[in-house]
N, C-alpha and C positions, 0 to 999 in steps of 0.2 A: 361802336362795335365792341363786343366783348371778346376777350382773349379766351381761347379754348385751351384747357390743360388736359390734353388727351392722355389717358392712362395713368395719371398721377394718383387720382383718388382710387382707382381700381387696383393698383399694385399694393397699396397699404394693407388691405385685408389678406392678400396673398402672402405678404411678408409675415403678418401676424399668425396666419395659419401654419406657415413653415416653422416659425419659432415654437409654436405649440406642439407641432408634430415632433420636432427635435427633442423637446422637453419630455414628451411622452416616451420616446424611444430610449432616452437616458434612464427614465424611471423604470421601464420594463427591464432593461439590462441590469440595473441595480437590484431589482427584486429577484431576477434570475440568478445572479451571482450570490445573493444573500441566502437563497433557499435551496440551491442545488446541493445534492448529497455528495459527500466525499466517497471516493472509491479506492479500493486496493487495486493497484495496477501492476502487472508483470509485463516487462518488455524484454525482447532479445536485445541485450546491451550493444551488440555489434550492428545489427540491422535497424534497430529502432522499432521493429514490428511489435505491435501490441498482441500479447499472448493471452491475457486474462485481464478483465476489468469488471469488477463487481462492487455494487454499493456496500458500504460498511454497515449501515443499519444500526440496530441496537447492540449487536455483538461486535465489539471492537477488538476481538482477539483472533489469532490464527496460530497455527503450529506448522512446523516443517519437520518431517521425520526422514531418516535415512540410515543406511547401514554404514557404519564408520569404516573408512578405508583400511585402517591399520588393525584395529582389534576385532573387526567384523561383527560388532554387536550393534543393536538398534540404538539410535540417539534421536531424541525429540527435543527441539528447541521451541519454546512457547514465547510468542510475541503479543504485544498489545499496541493499539494505536491511540495516541492522545494528541489533540490539537494538530492533526495532520502529520505527525511524526511517528516513526516506528521505534519501539523499545523492546529489548530482550527482557523477558519476565522471569523465566525459569528454564532449567535444563534437566532432562531425564535421560539417564544412561545406565549401562550395566557393568562396565568394566573400566577400571583405571588404566592409563597407558598414554602413549604418545598422542598429543593433541587433546587430551581430556583433562579437566581440572582435577587436582589432587588435594586441594584444600579450599575452604570457603573464604571469601573476602569479607570486609567490614559490612555489617548489616545483612549478611547472607546466612542462611541456615541450610543444613543438609539433613535429609531424612531418608530412611530406607523403607521400601514398600515390600509387601508380602511376596511379590514375584521376583525379588532380588534387585529391583531397580533402585538406583540412587537418584534423588531429586534435590537439586540445589535451587533454592528460591531466594528472592530478594535482590535480583540483579538491577532492575530499573535502568538498564544501560541503553542510552540513546544510540540508535543505529542510523546515522545519517546516510550511510550507503550500505545497502544489504543486497549482496549479489551471491548467487549460487551458480556454479557450473553444473549443468545437468550431468549426473554420473552415468557411466555405462553399466555399472553393477550396483550402485548405491541405492537405487530406487527412491530418489528424492520424491517425497509426497507432500503436497500442500493439504492441510486440514483446514477447511474453510466452511463455517456455518453448517456443520454436519456432513459435509462432503469430503471425500478423499480424492484428490486430483494428482495423479502421478505427473511430475513435470515432464517426463519423456513423452506424454501424450500431447503436450503443448508445443514442444520443439524437440529437435534432435539431441541425443546425448553429446556432451562436449560443449554445448552452447551456453553462454553466460546469460543468466536471467536476473534482471534488476527488479527488485521489489520497491515500490514507493506508493505514497498516498497522493491522490489528486482530487 
């Protein structure tokens, strides 16, 4: 009489198929993580609610403009994104005073534009944490890929908005 080995031979192909399926799943996840596009994300820093999430695409720059609380003139801060990090690139403003630069730093230049604006370039300042509190009268506006997005249309004035790249 021969011994029967029930199920031993039939379970081996099942194990091999499971291993192959797991390997395929790992490969798909690797490809997904390698090719997914980075996004500029704005969240309410207190609640964690996502307010804005858009792919960066070819244009890795954005700006934020607002009316300065002390001198009541327009200020625009220009940023760029490199390797998933945000950097301050330049600053455009109209009036010296409290909270505004009065001289340029090493490697920076200042120029004057026809409309009276002063532009300081050459910052390349890493901004590991970029948070703005949405102003009640400052009219904080995100300039993103040709769009102008007032932050007070994304959340209520007074709310802290954290900018980051994901």
